[in-house]
Wavefront OBJ file of the C-alpha trace (Angstrom):
o trace
v -6.508 -7.391 12.629
v -9.881 -6.754 12.801
v -12.515 -7.715 10.303
v -16.024 -6.305 8.874
v -17.564 -7.020 5.946
v -19.283 -4.164 3.448
v -22.869 -4.057 2.788
v -24.387 -3.735 -0.595
v -24.681 0.074 0.399
v -21.376 0.066 0.537
v -21.167 0.645 4.528
v -19.547 -1.131 6.872
v -19.177 -0.454 10.902
v -15.888 0.135 12.737
v -14.989 -1.756 15.810
v -15.197 -0.376 19.002
v -11.690 -0.820 19.917
v -10.837 0.672 16.257
v -13.128 3.733 17.316
v -11.267 4.197 20.772
v -7.618 3.755 19.419
v -8.344 6.295 16.935
v -10.427 8.474 18.724
v -13.556 8.216 16.565
v -16.736 9.507 17.556
v -20.346 9.673 15.912
v -20.305 12.710 13.428
v -16.687 12.968 12.477
v -15.456 13.667 8.970
v -13.239 10.670 7.625
v -11.141 11.051 4.010
v -10.348 7.543 2.349
v -7.308 6.992 0.196
v -6.007 4.542 -1.544
v -2.198 3.708 -1.825
v -1.495 0.438 -3.895
v -3.005 -2.412 -1.823
v -3.900 -0.308 1.072
v -6.598 1.708 2.361
v -6.037 4.379 4.248
v -8.949 6.193 6.161
v -7.822 9.724 8.722
v -9.945 11.491 10.576
v -10.247 15.036 9.724
v -11.402 18.574 11.513
v -13.243 20.242 9.201
v -12.995 23.766 9.402
v -15.741 26.378 11.388
v -18.393 27.273 9.192
v -18.028 30.626 10.101
v -14.410 30.480 9.183
v -15.221 29.438 5.876
v -17.920 32.381 5.612
v -15.386 34.612 6.498
v -12.778 33.781 3.567
v -15.315 32.915 1.051
v -15.657 36.789 -0.298
v -11.916 36.955 -0.950
v -12.066 33.365 -2.866
v -14.378 34.831 -5.112
v -12.909 37.227 -6.136
v -11.186 35.199 -9.071
v -14.553 33.749 -10.344
v -15.649 36.137 -12.537
v -16.603 35.185 -16.285
v -13.365 36.507 -17.194
v -11.147 34.799 -14.581
v -12.785 31.615 -15.613
v -12.318 31.886 -19.408
v -8.212 33.005 -18.984
v -7.970 29.833 -16.794
v -9.442 27.476 -19.901
v -7.358 28.792 -22.192
v -4.818 26.494 -23.260
l 1 2 3 4 5 6 7 8 9 10 11 12 13 14 15 16 17 18 19 20 21 22 23 24 25 26 27 28 29 30 31 32 33 34 35 36 37 38 39 40 41 42 43 44 45 46 47 48 49 50 51 52 53 54 55 56 57 58 59 60 61 62 63 64 65 66 67 68 69 70 71 72 73 74
């Protein structure tokens, strides 16, 4: 077990042995999830910006004011 403190700014250091075991590197993106008494931290792969730009047009086809109004109706 490894122990680390949280700073007043909410920052902490992941011990070197944990970073190596989890293959974590500077710039990696992590997600945080609380499950009961546990905090799960996972490394995620961020999608390529080129891919996101390619699909953004198809995602915007349902974002007209009329679409928003339809989704917000109760």
